[in-house]
N, C-alpha and C positions, 0 to 999 in steps of 0.2 A: 255276284254269283259265281254259279260253282258248276263246274262241266267235268266230266268225266277224263283221267287221265289215260292213255294207253300203255299196258305193258304189254307189248307183243312180244310172242316168241314164236319167230318164226321157223317155218322149216320147207325143204323143196323136196315134192319125188315126181316120178315120171309124170304126175297128173299136172304140175303149177305150182302154186304157192299155198300153201296151209299154214291158214291164221292157231294159233294154239290157243292163245289164252287171251282175257281183254280185264285189268283189273284197276284200281286205284283212283283217283281225283283229282280236280286242278282251280288254281281260284283265278278270278278275271275281274279289278277293279277299275275302270277306264276312265281317269278324268276328264271333266268337259267345261269350257271355255262358256265364260258367263253369256247368257242371256237377259233381255228387259221383259220382265214379266208385266209390270203397270209402268207406265210412263208417269213423269210428272206432266202436272196438270198447270195451264197458266192460272195466273193470281188476279184479282179484282179486289184492292185494300184503299182507304180512304189515306191520305195526308198524317204519317207520325205515325201510324200502324204498322205491327209489321206482316213479312208474307212469307209463309212455309210453301216449300216443295218438297217432295216428297219422290223415289222411288225402290219400285220391288223386281229384284232381280235372281235370279236362281244360276247354277252353276255350282262347280266345287267349289270347297271352301281352302282357305278363307277369302274373301273379298273385300274389293278394297274400292272404294269411291273417290272420284273428285269432281266439286261442281266449279261452274264456272261461268261469268259474267259478263256476257255480251264479247264471247272467245276468249278473255281471261282468266287463269283456274283466282277464286278466293283461299286467301290464306285461312286455313283451319277448317274448311268447310269438307269431312273425308268422312261423316257418316252416310247411312240412307236416306237423312231430313235432311234438309238446309232452311235457316229459318234468318230472314234478313234483319238489319240493324232498322230503327222506325225510317219510315219510308219519308219523303221527298218529290215533289213536284219533280224534280230532275231524277227520278228513278221513271219514271213511267216508258214504256216501253221497252224498258230493259230485259235481255233475254240470258233467260237458263238454261242450261242441260249439265248433264253430271255423266262421266266417264267412268264405267264399273270394269274392274280386273282382276284377275286370277293368275295362276302358274302357268293356264293355257291361252290365255291373251284379253283382249278387251273388247268392251262394246260400248258405245256413244248413245246417250239416251236422245229422245226427238227434241226438240226448243220448246221452253214454254215462256210465256211472255208474260211481264209484270204488269198490271194497269193501274195508277195510281190516282184517284178521284182527287179533287181540289177537299180540303176541310170548309166546317164551315165559318165564316167571321167570326172571332174571338171578341167579345162585346164587355166592358165593364160597367155592371147594373149597378154598381153602388156610386148613388147621386151625391149622399152628405153622410157626416159621419156625427153619431153624436158628441158632445160638451162634456168635458171633466172638470174634475175639483182637484185641484193641489192635495198630493199626500191622499188620494182614496183611488184603490186600483180602477183599472180603467179595462176596460177589454172591447173590442167590435171587430166581426169578421167581414172582410172585403168578399163583394160576388160578382161572378162571370156568369157569359151562358157562350156558349160556341165553340167554334174552337175542337180540338182535342186533347182529352184530359191525360196527365195532369198538368195542370198552370204552375208558373212559377211568377211569384211577385215581388218587385222590388221598386225601390224608392229614387225614381231615375233625377230630379231636381227638389231643392229645397230640402228639408228638416220636418222630421217627427216633432213634436213638442220633448222636451227633456226627462228621460226617466221611462219612455215609451220606445216598442219596437217593434219590427214586423217579422213577421213567422213566411220564410221565402215560397215554403212549400203549400203553408192552411192558409194565407194572405189572413190572418190574427193581425192586430195591432193591441200588444197588452205591456203591460207596466204601472208604473206608481210616478205621475205626473211630478214635477217638482216646482215648476215657473207657473205664474197667471200669467196667460197671453193667448194671444191666437196664432198658429201656425201653418202656414200656407205650402201645399208641396204638391207634386206631380206623382201618381201612382201607375207602374207599366206592368201586365199581366203578357206571360209568352207560354203560349201552347204546347206539346211537344211536336208540334210540327214546324215549330218558329214562327207563327203567325204572332203578330203583339198587338195589343190597344193601350192606350195609355187614360188619364184622367184627372184633372187638377182637384184637391179635395182640402179642406179646411177642417181641423182642430181649436175648438175654445177650451182651453181653461181656465175657469175661474178659481179665484182665491179662497172661496169656500164663506160661510152664513158669519164664520167665526165665532166668539161666545160673548157669552157676557165679564165685561173687564174685571177685573180683582179690586178688591178692596185695598184702595191705595188712602187709607186713613191719613198716614204722617206726613204724604206728598203733598194734602191739602194747605194752600196757607189760604186762611180764611181773615176776613177784612176785621169783619164783624161778626159780634154774637147772632145777628140776625140777617146775616148777608144772605141773600140768594145765591145756591148755587149754581143758575145756571147763567147768572152772571157773570161769576167767578170762573166758572169754566170755561167759558169763550172769549175772557180777558186774557189782555197781551202778556198779564202775567205769570200764565200757566202756559207755556207753548209747550215743554212735553206731554202732560195729560190731554192737553187737544189733541196730541198728535197721535198718543193711545188709542184715546176716546173714538177717532175717526178711524182707526184701523179694526179695532177689537167691536166698538158699540158699550154702550155705555150703561148701565143695568138700573132700572129703577128701584131697586132694592139698596142697591150704594147709597143712592141720593137718600133714600129712607132712615137707613142705620149710621151713617156718617156724620157724626156732629162736632163740631168743634170743642165740644167739652170732653171730646173720648180723649182721653191719654194716650200718649205715644207711648 
């Protein structure tokens, strides 16, 4: 604001004081203490969510801010907006205000209340997992409902089949199993509010169908030219071949093509 500056020439005569002239201007820029224009509002959130409080203030710049929770200053909360960490039930009823300051003084806002409602119960909905096969890629994703996302998954007891791993963020079990058998384990899911649920699951890894047994022509010990291969296969004379056939299967083609008259 600019107001006239008086350059006054005074003179006296017998009639009194005479003002001879008035010229020039002067400047005025008074500072003002901060005032709260918009007070912080109370907030209601679900456990696991964050809450944000804000204030609008006026006054000579720069303005500084300090947010308080239950009467204590919050470290680092020095802007016009404050966002809480993910809330828990322990935060229900917390009181927040902010002190706004400048060179001319400070003002404290009214108090805003934080209400935290319980999150719905988190539940694992996966009740079974598919079987797998040795040396065949495996993938299955665990599912849950309720609570407050994101979820974190873990194995709390037992173990996954060898070669498989659990991704904690996605709940996906994947990998290439290396050993046949059935593995039992307990899965736990935790939501962002700290609620947890567990479930017992199993995965069976099969050894696979195998393939036809390769031609072991010179492994056979043939008793006679016209001997039956079936009687020879199951006899005590060929425990090694019997073991191979039990593990990998025996090809019909092998029986037809292999004959003792075939040379080594």
